[in-house]
C-alpha positions as CSV (number, residue, x, y, z in Angstrom):
1,M,66.5,-23.9,-71.6
2,E,66.8,-22.2,-74.9
3,T,63.9,-22.1,-77.4
4,M,64.3,-23.8,-80.7
5,T,62.1,-24.4,-83.7
6,F,61.1,-28.0,-84.4
7,C,59.7,-29.7,-87.5
8,V,57.3,-32.7,-87.5
9,P,57.0,-34.2,-91.0
10,C,53.9,-36.2,-91.6
11,L,52.0,-38.1,-94.3
12,F,50.4,-36.0,-96.9
13,G,46.9,-35.1,-95.8
14,L,47.5,-35.3,-92.1
15,E,49.1,-31.8,-91.6
16,G,46.0,-30.2,-90.0
17,L,45.5,-33.2,-87.7
18,V,49.1,-33.1,-86.6
19,G,48.9,-29.3,-86.0
20,D,45.8,-29.8,-83.8
21,E,47.5,-32.6,-81.9
22,L,50.5,-30.4,-81.1
23,R,48.3,-27.6,-79.9
24,R,46.5,-30.1,-77.6
25,L,49.9,-30.9,-76.2
26,E,50.2,-27.2,-75.4
27,L,53.2,-26.7,-77.7
28,S,53.9,-23.2,-78.8
29,N,53.6,-21.3,-82.1
30,V,52.3,-24.3,-84.1
31,R,52.5,-23.6,-87.9
32,V,51.2,-26.0,-90.5
33,E,52.7,-26.4,-94.0
34,D,52.5,-29.1,-96.7
35,R,53.7,-32.5,-95.2
36,R,55.2,-30.8,-92.1
37,V,54.2,-28.9,-89.0
38,F,56.5,-26.6,-87.0
39,F,56.4,-25.7,-83.3
40,E,58.7,-23.9,-80.9
41,G,60.0,-25.0,-77.5
42,D,62.9,-26.3,-75.4
43,F,64.2,-29.9,-75.0
44,A,61.3,-30.7,-72.7
45,A,58.9,-29.9,-75.5
46,M,61.0,-32.0,-77.9
47,A,60.7,-35.0,-75.5
48,K,57.0,-34.5,-75.1
49,A,56.4,-34.4,-78.9
50,N,58.4,-37.5,-79.4
51,L,56.6,-39.5,-76.7
52,C,53.1,-38.2,-77.3
53,C,52.7,-37.4,-81.0
54,R,50.4,-40.0,-82.6
55,M,50.3,-38.8,-86.2
56,G,53.7,-37.3,-87.0
57,E,56.6,-39.2,-88.3
58,R,59.6,-37.7,-86.4
59,V,60.7,-34.6,-84.5
60,M,63.6,-32.6,-85.9
61,I,65.4,-29.4,-84.8
62,L,65.4,-26.7,-87.5
63,L,69.1,-25.8,-87.9
64,S,69.0,-23.4,-90.8
65,E,67.2,-22.3,-94.0
66,F,68.8,-20.5,-96.9
67,D,68.7,-20.0,-100.7
68,A,70.7,-22.6,-102.6
69,H,70.7,-22.1,-106.4
70,S,74.1,-23.8,-106.8
71,F,76.3,-26.3,-105.0
72,E,78.5,-23.5,-103.8
73,D,75.4,-21.8,-102.2
74,L,74.6,-25.1,-100.6
75,F,78.1,-25.6,-99.3
76,Q,78.4,-22.1,-97.8
77,G,75.0,-22.2,-96.3
78,V,75.6,-25.5,-94.5
79,K,79.1,-24.4,-93.4
80,A,77.7,-21.2,-91.9
81,T,75.2,-23.2,-89.7
82,P,76.3,-23.4,-86.1
83,L,76.5,-27.2,-86.0
84,E,78.9,-27.3,-83.1
85,R,75.9,-26.4,-80.8
86,F,74.7,-29.9,-81.2
87,I,77.2,-32.3,-82.7
88,P,80.2,-33.2,-80.5
89,K,83.6,-34.2,-81.7
90,D,82.9,-37.9,-81.7
91,G,79.3,-37.7,-83.0
92,A,78.2,-39.7,-86.1
93,F,76.6,-37.3,-88.6
94,P,75.2,-39.1,-91.7
95,V,73.3,-37.0,-94.2
96,K,70.0,-37.8,-96.0
97,G,67.2,-35.8,-97.6
98,Y,65.3,-35.0,-100.7
99,S,65.0,-32.5,-103.5
100,L,61.8,-31.3,-105.1
101,E,61.6,-28.8,-108.1
102,S,65.1,-27.5,-107.3
103,A,68.0,-26.8,-109.5
104,L,70.0,-29.1,-107.3
105,H,68.1,-32.2,-108.2
106,S,70.7,-34.8,-107.6
107,V,70.2,-36.1,-104.0
108,P,73.5,-38.1,-103.9
109,D,75.5,-35.0,-105.0
110,C,73.6,-32.8,-102.4
111,Q,74.5,-35.4,-99.7
112,K,78.1,-35.3,-100.6
113,I,78.2,-31.5,-100.6
114,I,76.4,-31.2,-97.3
115,K,78.6,-33.8,-95.6
116,K,81.7,-32.0,-96.8
117,A,80.4,-28.7,-95.5
118,V,79.6,-30.2,-92.1
119,V,83.1,-31.7,-91.9
120,E,84.7,-28.4,-92.8
121,S,82.6,-26.5,-90.2
122,L,83.3,-28.9,-87.4
123,K,87.0,-29.1,-88.3
124,Q,87.3,-25.4,-87.7
125,R,85.5,-25.8,-84.3
126,Y,87.3,-28.8,-83.0
127,H,90.7,-28.2,-84.7
128,V,91.0,-31.8,-86.1
129,T,91.6,-33.1,-89.6
130,W,89.1,-36.0,-89.6
131,F,86.2,-37.5,-87.6
132,A,86.0,-41.1,-86.5
133,E,82.2,-40.7,-85.9
134,T,82.2,-43.4,-83.2
135,G,79.8,-41.7,-80.8
136,A,76.0,-41.1,-80.7
137,L,74.0,-40.6,-83.8
138,Y,73.2,-37.0,-85.0
139,Q,71.3,-37.7,-88.2
140,I,71.3,-34.6,-90.5
141,Q,68.2,-34.3,-92.7
142,F,67.9,-31.8,-95.5
143,S,65.2,-30.7,-97.9
144,L,65.6,-28.7,-101.1
145,V,62.3,-27.3,-102.4
146,H,62.2,-24.5,-105.0
147,D,65.9,-23.7,-104.4
148,T,65.4,-23.2,-100.7
149,A,67.6,-25.5,-98.6
150,T,66.5,-26.5,-95.1
151,L,68.7,-28.3,-92.6
152,Y,67.5,-30.3,-89.7
153,L,68.8,-32.5,-86.9
154,D,66.7,-35.6,-86.2
155,T,65.9,-36.2,-82.5
156,T,63.7,-39.3,-83.1
157,G,65.8,-42.0,-84.9
158,T,63.5,-44.8,-85.8
159,P,60.3,-43.2,-87.2
160,L,57.5,-42.5,-84.8
161,H,55.1,-44.8,-86.6
162,K,57.2,-47.7,-85.3
163,R,55.8,-47.8,-81.8
164,G,57.5,-51.1,-80.9
165,Y,54.3,-53.2,-80.5
166,R,54.2,-54.7,-84.0
167,P,57.2,-56.9,-84.8
168,A,54.8,-59.3,-86.6
169,H,52.4,-58.1,-89.3
170,V,50.4,-59.3,-92.2
171,A,51.0,-58.1,-95.8
172,A,50.7,-54.4,-96.7
173,P,50.4,-53.2,-93.1
174,L,48.8,-49.9,-92.3
175,R,51.2,-47.4,-90.8
176,E,50.5,-46.7,-87.1
177,T,50.4,-42.9,-87.6
178,L,47.8,-43.2,-90.3
179,A,45.7,-45.6,-88.2
180,A,45.8,-43.1,-85.4
181,A,44.7,-40.4,-87.8
182,L,41.7,-42.5,-88.9
183,V,40.7,-42.9,-85.3
184,D,41.0,-39.2,-84.8
185,I,39.0,-38.3,-87.9
186,A,36.3,-40.7,-86.8
187,G,36.1,-38.8,-83.5
188,Y,36.6,-41.8,-81.3
189,R,37.6,-40.8,-77.8
190,G,36.8,-43.9,-75.8
191,R,33.1,-43.6,-75.6
192,G,30.6,-45.9,-77.3
193,D,31.4,-49.0,-79.4
194,F,34.3,-49.1,-81.8
195,C,34.9,-51.9,-84.4
196,D,37.3,-52.9,-87.0
197,P,36.0,-56.0,-88.9
198,F,39.1,-56.2,-91.2
199,C,41.6,-55.9,-88.3
200,G,44.6,-57.7,-89.9
201,S,47.5,-57.1,-87.4
202,G,45.2,-55.0,-85.2
203,T,46.8,-51.6,-85.8
204,I,43.6,-49.6,-85.9
205,A,42.0,-51.2,-82.8
206,I,45.3,-50.8,-80.9
207,E,45.6,-47.1,-81.8
208,A,42.0,-46.6,-80.8
209,A,42.7,-48.2,-77.4
210,L,45.9,-46.1,-77.0
211,A,43.9,-42.9,-77.8
212,A,41.0,-44.0,-75.5
213,K,43.4,-44.4,-72.6
214,G,45.3,-41.3,-73.4
215,R,48.5,-43.4,-73.4
216,A,51.5,-41.8,-75.1
217,P,52.4,-44.0,-78.1
218,G,56.2,-43.6,-77.6
219,L,56.3,-44.8,-73.9
220,S,57.7,-48.2,-74.8
221,R,60.5,-47.1,-77.2
222,D,63.7,-45.2,-77.3
223,F,64.7,-42.1,-79.3
224,A,68.0,-40.9,-80.9
225,A,68.3,-37.9,-78.6
226,M,68.3,-40.1,-75.6
227,Q,72.0,-40.9,-76.4
228,W,73.0,-37.2,-76.5
229,A,75.2,-36.9,-73.4
230,W,75.0,-33.1,-73.3
231,L,71.2,-33.1,-73.1
232,P,69.8,-32.3,-69.6
233,A,69.6,-35.6,-67.7
234,G,66.0,-35.1,-66.4
235,V,64.4,-34.3,-69.8
236,W,63.3,-37.8,-70.7
237,P,62.3,-39.2,-67.2
238,Q,60.2,-36.1,-66.5
239,A,58.5,-36.3,-69.9
240,R,57.7,-39.9,-69.4
241,E,56.3,-39.2,-65.9
242,E,54.1,-36.4,-67.2
243,A,52.9,-38.6,-70.0
244,R,51.9,-41.4,-67.6
245,A,50.1,-38.9,-65.4
246,R,47.9,-37.9,-68.3
247,E,46.6,-41.5,-68.8
248,F,43.1,-42.4,-67.6
249,H,41.3,-45.7,-67.2
250,G,37.8,-46.7,-68.1
251,E,35.6,-49.4,-69.6
252,Y,36.1,-49.5,-73.4
253,H,34.1,-51.4,-76.0
254,I,36.6,-52.0,-78.8
255,F,36.1,-55.0,-81.1
256,A,38.5,-56.3,-83.7
257,S,37.9,-59.2,-86.0
258,D,39.3,-60.9,-89.1
259,I,38.5,-64.0,-91.2
260,D,42.1,-65.1,-90.9
261,P,42.8,-66.8,-87.5
262,R,46.6,-66.2,-87.9
263,A,45.9,-62.4,-88.3
264,V,43.8,-62.4,-85.2
265,A,46.5,-64.2,-83.2
266,M,49.0,-61.6,-84.4
267,A,46.7,-58.8,-83.5
268,R,46.1,-60.1,-80.0
269,D,49.9,-60.5,-79.5
270,N,50.5,-56.9,-80.7
271,A,47.8,-55.6,-78.4
272,R,49.5,-57.4,-75.5
273,R,52.8,-55.8,-76.4
274,A,51.1,-52.4,-76.5
275,G,49.6,-53.0,-73.1
276,V,46.0,-52.6,-74.3
277,D,44.9,-56.3,-74.7
278,D,42.5,-55.8,-71.8
279,C,40.7,-53.0,-73.8
280,I,40.0,-55.0,-77.0
281,T,37.8,-58.0,-77.8
282,F,39.3,-60.0,-80.6
283,A,37.4,-62.6,-82.7
284,V,37.7,-64.7,-85.8
285,A,34.8,-63.5,-87.9
286,D,33.7,-62.8,-91.5
287,A,33.1,-59.1,-92.3
288,R,30.6,-60.1,-94.9
289,E,28.4,-61.2,-92.0
290,F,29.0,-58.1,-89.9
291,D,26.2,-57.8,-87.3
292,R,26.5,-55.8,-84.1
293,T,23.9,-56.2,-81.4
294,T,24.2,-52.6,-80.3
295,D,22.3,-50.1,-82.4
296,R,25.1,-47.6,-82.8
297,G,28.9,-47.2,-82.9
298,V,31.7,-46.4,-85.2
299,I,33.5,-48.7,-87.7
300,V,37.1,-47.7,-88.7
301,T,38.7,-50.2,-91.1
302,N,41.1,-50.8,-93.9
303,P,40.0,-53.8,-96.0
304,P,42.1,-55.5,-98.7
305,Y,42.5,-53.2,-101.7
306,G,43.4,-55.8,-104.4
307,E,46.5,-54.9,-106.4
308,R,46.2,-57.4,-109.3
309,L,43.2,-57.9,-111.6
310,M,41.8,-61.1,-109.9
311,E,42.5,-59.6,-106.5
312,K,40.6,-56.4,-107.5
313,R,37.6,-58.5,-108.5
314,E,37.7,-60.4,-105.2
315,A,38.0,-57.1,-103.3
316,E,35.0,-55.7,-105.2
317,A,32.9,-58.8,-104.2
318,L,34.0,-58.4,-100.6
319,Y,33.0,-54.7,-100.7
320,T,29.6,-55.6,-102.1
321,A,28.9,-58.2,-99.4
322,F,30.2,-55.9,-96.6
323,G,28.1,-53.1,-98.0
324,A,25.0,-55.3,-97.8
325,A,25.8,-56.2,-94.2
326,Y,26.5,-52.6,-93.2
327,A,23.2,-51.5,-94.7
328,K,21.4,-53.6,-92.1
329,T,22.9,-51.8,-89.2
330,E,21.0,-49.1,-87.4
331,H,23.2,-46.0,-86.7
332,W,26.8,-47.2,-87.1
333,R,29.1,-44.7,-88.7
334,L,31.7,-46.0,-91.1
335,Y,35.2,-44.7,-92.0
336,L,36.8,-47.0,-94.5
337,L,40.2,-46.5,-96.2
338,S,40.7,-48.0,-99.6
339,S,42.8,-47.3,-102.8
340,H,40.2,-49.1,-104.9
341,T,38.8,-46.6,-107.5
342,E,35.5,-48.5,-107.8
343,F,34.8,-48.9,-104.1
344,E,31.6,-46.9,-103.9
345,R,30.1,-48.7,-106.9
346,A,30.9,-52.0,-105.4
347,F,29.8,-51.0,-101.9
348,G,26.4,-50.0,-103.2
349,R,26.2,-46.4,-102.2
350,P,28.2,-43.2,-102.5
351,A,30.1,-41.9,-99.5
352,D,28.7,-39.0,-97.6
353,K,32.2,-37.6,-97.6
354,K,35.6,-38.5,-99.0
355,R,39.1,-37.5,-97.8
356,K,42.3,-38.1,-99.8
357,L,45.0,-39.7,-97.7
358,Y,48.3,-41.6,-98.3
359,N,49.4,-44.9,-96.8
360,G,53.1,-44.3,-97.4
361,T,53.2,-43.4,-101.1
362,L,49.9,-45.2,-101.9
363,R,47.0,-42.8,-102.6
364,C,43.8,-43.8,-100.8
365,D,40.4,-42.3,-100.0
366,L,38.8,-42.4,-96.6
367,F,35.1,-43.1,-97.4
368,Q,32.9,-41.7,-94.7
369,Y,29.3,-42.8,-94.1
370,T,28.0,-40.8,-91.3
371,K,24.2,-40.6,-92.0
372,D,21.6,-43.0,-90.6
373,V,21.2,-46.0,-92.9
């Protein structure tokens, strides 16, 4: 099969982690840029990335890249792209994207120009005057950054962070890809004790269990490219078989708790849908009374931030109480994600290390306490 260049966009701050992940998957020529990572490969590599990537948001084929200082430049650049390689006569090809620091700053206008150029290109190829677009989805994505236009074809469809195990969730859920990144940063690989005392809908604990088992996060879902009739028939079954062969089984000590019984019930149901409920011990418990009987382990958690003034004060009080409980533990490492600007003051001690991350568009810090208390 031919070699193509693929792009995996990701949340800001996760680029290096995604790059390392793709290298562990033995994908070729991995290249890291801001908010995106590139690799090269065939359709088998595409399927592997979709099934196995824990921290990226989608997998897209790089179609073309060109300078676009005007709408005419944009039109001609898209029209010159060999779209007929991928989009059949009956394919549906909607267009979406973004523009950053580009002369072509109107995204709706760019969408219209790109759509028109795609139509004109395919009209010449298929010798028709219009397209019904009744077939499979071939989502075209574009980016315009500093007057450079990049055109992609999305192979994923529903974003990779939507694994399929979490139809129910509590307010302000943590994106699954970010939860997987927190687990990766904490260095949890299935050994030792792991705990999330603010588990909410259970995302962090579930991602920890998936990582511990080596289970591909995309095994229980479908992808847009699965509907592409011209794709080699064995690509997806083979990729799934190889992903299952990489799983391993062991005894895991993963604990997840929350003060809200409804949240714990949701988390338990989500873990069952993810197939890891046998790996996680759930409990209704108050994080302010956190007390583990083992002398060491790792805590990875995402407590309430508090968006309004009263909620911020309540969050600070919660941080203070949890900080006091954490201080009594022996050698537990802590990785705590929060957008609260006064977290360290409320917690009672400065972090040993901080890392800037984004939960969607919300800027957060990952506060890391790795020294003995």
